C-alpha positions as CSV (number, residue, x, y, z in Angstrom):
1,M,-2.4,-16.3,17.5
2,T,-3.6,-14.3,14.5
3,K,-1.0,-11.6,13.6
4,P,-2.4,-8.1,14.0
5,I,-2.9,-5.3,11.5
6,I,-0.7,-2.4,12.6
7,V,-1.8,1.2,11.9
8,G,0.5,4.3,12.2
9,V,-1.4,7.0,14.1
10,D,-0.4,10.7,14.2
11,G,-3.6,12.6,14.5
12,S,-3.8,13.7,10.9
13,T,-6.9,13.5,8.7
14,S,-5.0,11.0,6.5
15,A,-4.2,8.8,9.5
16,R,-7.9,8.8,10.6
17,H,-8.9,7.5,7.1
18,A,-6.2,4.8,7.5
19,V,-7.6,3.8,10.9
20,R,-11.1,3.4,9.6
21,W,-9.9,1.4,6.6
22,A,-7.7,-0.8,8.7
23,A,-10.5,-1.5,11.2
24,R,-12.8,-2.8,8.4
25,E,-9.9,-4.8,7.0
26,A,-9.2,-6.3,10.5
27,A,-12.9,-7.3,10.7
28,S,-12.8,-9.0,7.4
29,R,-9.6,-10.9,8.3
30,R,-10.8,-11.5,11.9
31,A,-7.5,-10.0,13.1
32,P,-6.7,-7.7,16.0
33,L,-5.9,-4.1,15.4
34,H,-2.8,-2.5,16.8
35,L,-2.7,1.3,16.8
36,V,0.8,2.8,17.2
37,H,2.0,6.3,17.7
38,A,5.7,7.0,17.6
39,C,6.8,9.9,19.7
40,L,10.2,11.5,19.0
41,E,11.3,12.9,22.3
42,I,13.5,16.0,22.2
43,T,15.3,17.2,25.3
44,T,14.7,20.9,25.9
45,Y,15.8,23.5,28.4
46,T,13.6,26.3,29.7
47,P,14.7,29.0,32.1
48,T,11.5,28.7,34.2
49,R,9.8,25.7,35.7
50,L,6.8,24.5,33.6
51,P,3.8,22.4,34.8
52,R,5.2,19.6,32.6
53,T,8.2,19.1,30.3
54,F,8.1,19.3,26.6
55,E,8.7,15.5,26.4
56,E,5.6,14.9,28.7
57,A,3.5,17.2,26.5
58,L,4.5,15.2,23.4
59,R,3.6,11.9,25.1
60,D,0.3,13.3,26.3
61,Q,-0.5,14.5,22.8
62,G,0.4,11.1,21.4
63,S,-1.8,9.4,23.9
64,G,-4.7,11.7,22.9
65,H,-4.2,10.7,19.2
66,L,-4.4,7.1,20.2
67,L,-7.6,7.5,22.2
68,V,-9.3,9.3,19.3
69,A,-8.0,6.6,16.9
70,A,-9.3,3.8,19.1
71,D,-12.7,5.3,19.2
72,L,-12.7,5.6,15.4
73,A,-11.7,2.0,15.0
74,R,-14.4,0.7,17.4
75,E,-17.0,2.8,15.5
76,S,-15.9,1.3,12.2
77,A,-15.6,-2.3,13.4
78,P,-17.2,-2.8,16.9
79,D,-16.1,-6.5,17.1
80,V,-12.4,-6.0,16.4
81,E,-10.0,-6.2,19.3
82,V,-8.1,-2.8,19.5
83,Q,-4.8,-2.2,21.3
84,T,-2.8,1.0,21.5
85,Q,0.9,1.6,21.9
86,L,2.9,4.7,22.4
87,I,6.6,4.2,21.6
88,V,9.6,6.5,21.6
89,G,11.4,7.0,18.3
90,T,10.8,8.0,14.7
91,A,7.8,6.5,12.9
92,A,9.6,4.6,10.3
93,E,12.3,3.2,12.6
94,S,9.6,2.1,15.1
95,L,7.2,0.5,12.6
96,V,9.7,-1.5,10.6
97,P,10.6,-3.9,13.5
98,L,6.9,-4.2,14.5
99,S,6.1,-5.2,10.9
100,K,7.9,-8.6,11.5
101,Q,5.0,-9.6,13.8
102,A,2.2,-8.1,11.6
103,Q,0.2,-9.4,8.7
104,L,-0.3,-5.8,7.4
105,V,0.9,-2.3,8.1
106,V,-1.5,0.5,7.2
107,L,-0.6,4.2,6.9
108,G,-2.2,7.4,5.8
109,S,-0.8,9.0,2.6
110,R,0.6,12.0,4.5
111,G,1.1,12.8,8.1
112,L,1.2,16.0,10.1
113,G,4.9,16.5,9.5
114,G,4.5,16.4,5.7
115,F,5.2,19.4,3.5
116,T,2.0,20.7,1.9
117,S,3.5,20.2,-1.6
118,L,4.1,16.5,-1.0
119,V,1.4,14.1,-2.0
120,V,2.8,11.2,0.0
121,G,4.7,11.2,3.2
122,S,8.3,10.0,3.7
123,V,7.1,7.5,6.3
124,A,4.8,5.8,3.8
125,V,7.6,5.5,1.2
126,S,10.1,4.3,3.8
127,L,7.7,1.6,5.2
128,A,6.8,0.4,1.7
129,A,10.5,-0.1,1.0
130,H,11.6,-1.7,4.3
131,A,8.6,-3.4,6.0
132,H,8.6,-7.1,6.5
133,C,5.0,-7.5,5.5
134,P,2.6,-5.9,3.0
135,V,2.1,-2.2,3.4
136,V,-1.2,-0.4,2.5
137,V,-1.1,3.4,2.1
138,V,-4.6,4.7,2.3
139,R,-5.3,7.3,-0.4
140,G,-8.3,9.0,-1.9
141,S,-8.8,11.3,-4.9
142,T,-7.2,14.1,-2.9
143,T,-4.8,14.1,0.1
144,D,-7.5,14.5,2.7
145,S,-10.5,12.8,1.0
146,E,-11.8,9.4,2.1
147,P,-10.7,6.4,0.1
148,P,-13.3,4.8,-2.2
149,S,-15.4,2.1,-0.5
150,A,-16.3,0.1,-3.7
151,G,-14.7,-0.9,-6.9
152,P,-12.5,-3.8,-8.2
153,V,-9.1,-4.8,-6.8
154,V,-6.4,-4.0,-9.4
155,A,-3.3,-6.1,-9.5
156,G,-0.1,-5.2,-11.4
157,V,1.3,-8.4,-13.0
158,D,4.8,-8.2,-14.5
159,G,5.2,-11.8,-15.6
160,S,7.9,-12.6,-13.1
161,T,7.6,-15.0,-10.1
162,A,7.4,-12.0,-7.9
163,S,3.9,-11.5,-9.2
164,D,2.7,-14.5,-7.2
165,A,2.9,-12.5,-4.0
166,V,0.9,-9.7,-5.6
167,L,-1.7,-12.0,-7.0
168,E,-2.0,-13.9,-3.7
169,F,-2.7,-10.7,-1.9
170,A,-5.0,-9.3,-4.6
171,F,-7.1,-12.5,-4.9
172,D,-7.5,-12.8,-1.2
173,E,-8.7,-9.1,-0.9
174,A,-11.1,-9.6,-3.8
175,S,-12.5,-12.8,-2.4
176,R,-13.1,-11.4,1.1
177,S,-14.7,-8.2,-0.2
178,G,-16.7,-9.7,-3.0
179,A,-15.0,-7.5,-5.6
180,D,-13.9,-8.2,-9.1
181,L,-10.2,-8.4,-9.8
182,V,-8.5,-6.5,-12.7
183,A,-5.2,-8.0,-13.6
184,V,-3.0,-5.6,-15.6
185,H,0.0,-6.6,-17.6
186,T,2.1,-4.3,-19.8
187,W,4.7,-5.2,-22.3
188,N,6.1,-1.7,-23.0
189,D,7.6,-0.8,-19.7
190,H,10.9,0.3,-21.2
191,I,9.3,2.4,-23.9
192,A,10.4,-0.2,-26.3
193,E,8.4,1.1,-29.2
194,N,10.2,4.5,-29.2
195,A,13.5,2.8,-28.8
196,W,13.0,0.5,-31.8
197,A,11.6,3.4,-33.8
198,M,15.2,4.7,-33.8
199,A,16.3,1.6,-35.7
200,P,14.4,1.8,-39.0
201,Y,15.8,-1.4,-40.4
202,V,14.3,-3.5,-37.5
203,V,10.7,-4.6,-38.0
204,L,8.9,-5.9,-35.0
205,D,5.7,-8.0,-35.1
206,W,3.6,-6.0,-32.5
207,V,0.6,-8.3,-32.9
208,A,2.8,-11.3,-32.0
209,I,4.3,-9.4,-29.0
210,E,0.9,-8.5,-27.7
211,A,-0.3,-12.1,-28.1
212,E,2.7,-13.3,-26.1
213,A,1.8,-10.8,-23.4
214,H,-1.7,-12.2,-23.2
215,L,-0.3,-15.7,-22.8
216,V,2.1,-14.6,-20.0
217,L,-0.8,-13.0,-18.1
218,A,-3.0,-16.1,-18.6
219,E,-0.3,-18.4,-17.3
220,R,0.3,-16.2,-14.2
221,L,-3.4,-16.1,-13.4
222,A,-4.3,-19.8,-14.1
223,G,-3.4,-21.2,-10.7
224,W,-4.9,-18.4,-8.7
225,Q,-8.2,-18.5,-10.6
226,E,-8.5,-22.1,-9.7
227,K,-7.9,-21.3,-6.0
228,H,-10.5,-18.5,-6.1
229,P,-13.3,-19.5,-8.5
230,D,-15.6,-17.0,-6.7
231,V,-13.6,-14.0,-8.0
232,A,-14.5,-12.6,-11.4
233,V,-11.3,-11.7,-13.2
234,H,-10.8,-9.1,-16.0
235,R,-7.6,-9.1,-17.9
236,V,-6.0,-5.9,-19.2
237,V,-3.0,-6.1,-21.5
238,S,-1.5,-2.7,-22.4
239,R,1.3,-1.1,-24.4
240,R,1.4,1.8,-21.8
241,T,4.0,2.0,-19.1
242,P,3.0,0.0,-15.9
243,A,2.5,3.1,-13.8
244,S,0.2,4.9,-16.3
245,A,-1.8,1.7,-17.0
246,L,-2.3,1.0,-13.3
247,I,-3.2,4.6,-12.4
248,A,-5.8,4.6,-15.2
249,E,-7.4,1.4,-13.9
250,A,-7.2,2.8,-10.3
251,A,-9.7,5.5,-11.3
252,T,-12.6,3.2,-10.4
253,A,-10.8,0.8,-8.0
254,S,-11.0,0.2,-4.3
255,L,-7.4,-1.0,-4.0
256,V,-4.3,-1.3,-6.2
257,V,-1.8,-4.0,-5.5
258,V,1.8,-3.8,-6.8
259,G,5.1,-5.4,-6.0
260,S,7.8,-3.6,-4.2
261,R,10.1,-3.8,-7.2
262,G,9.3,-5.0,-10.7
263,R,11.3,-6.9,-13.2
264,G,12.8,-3.7,-14.5
265,G,14.0,-2.5,-11.1
266,L,17.6,-1.5,-10.6
267,R,19.7,-3.9,-8.6
268,G,19.8,-2.6,-5.1
269,A,16.7,-0.4,-5.4
270,L,14.4,-0.9,-2.5
271,L,11.3,0.5,-4.1
272,G,10.5,0.3,-7.8
273,S,9.4,3.3,-10.0
274,T,6.0,1.8,-10.5
275,S,5.2,1.4,-6.8
276,Q,6.6,4.9,-6.2
277,A,4.3,6.4,-8.8
278,L,1.3,4.6,-7.4
279,L,2.0,5.8,-3.9
280,H,2.2,9.4,-5.2
281,H,-0.7,9.4,-7.7
282,A,-3.2,6.6,-7.2
283,P,-6.8,7.8,-6.3
284,C,-7.3,4.8,-4.0
285,P,-5.4,2.8,-1.4
286,V,-2.2,1.1,-2.6
287,A,-0.8,-2.1,-1.3
288,V,2.9,-2.7,-1.8
289,V,3.7,-6.4,-1.5
290,R,7.2,-7.9,-1.3
291,P,8.0,-11.2,-3.1
292,H,8.0,-14.4,-1.1
293,T,11.4,-15.5,0.2
294,A,12.5,-19.0,0.9
């Protein structure tokens, strides 16, 4: 059976954008769509008898969110099989186990429980760090705006073997959507130029360093371009930090794909600084992809 695409639903505007995006993605992948609402039940006491308990009200509200989301999904992709599920628990704790049986988990950038000053929800960050499959956080130019419907797929390539999972996902997306792919590689992710400027007796050949970066990117792309000759690839090598370079390219993109942790990540860190920055600032959907494990 084809693994489903799972969408976290909470009734927010951001979640509705995520449902529409995921429905179209499910159609292109010919995958079923699984809409999930996590309901955190809180036991309450009232001195008078009410028509229904607070817990029942929360479940009814969640069921209503799922019904609306299912209608949105069927409007966006009429041929996609849609299932709904109401589960008891917190969103992150509920979706992480479900991600083991999914090919993709999709979330809005901020749910109803988010503080207005936050540009990305805690559930999105937690899922990106802990999920067992790729996670897409659907973003637009503002918190509540719709995501872009056209533009290239941008992939962050750091030169490590972990980039293979990013490129596999990005090439597949570009091939199915008919989009170009922009592969971005930076070689100044530790602000090396500023650091070396403090050592006046050390002279670096920046031209040679940049040439080496172009070679690293070409080597990483070679096999994937052979597998996907239909995808037009544009290479970008930059001296900027990975986050700033990717956010700049995301201005006209339909999707940005990054690894969960780059080569500069701290040991034990579950989510790298680049993926964190993209989740907070990208003007388009962001896919966070974990490296393949044996």
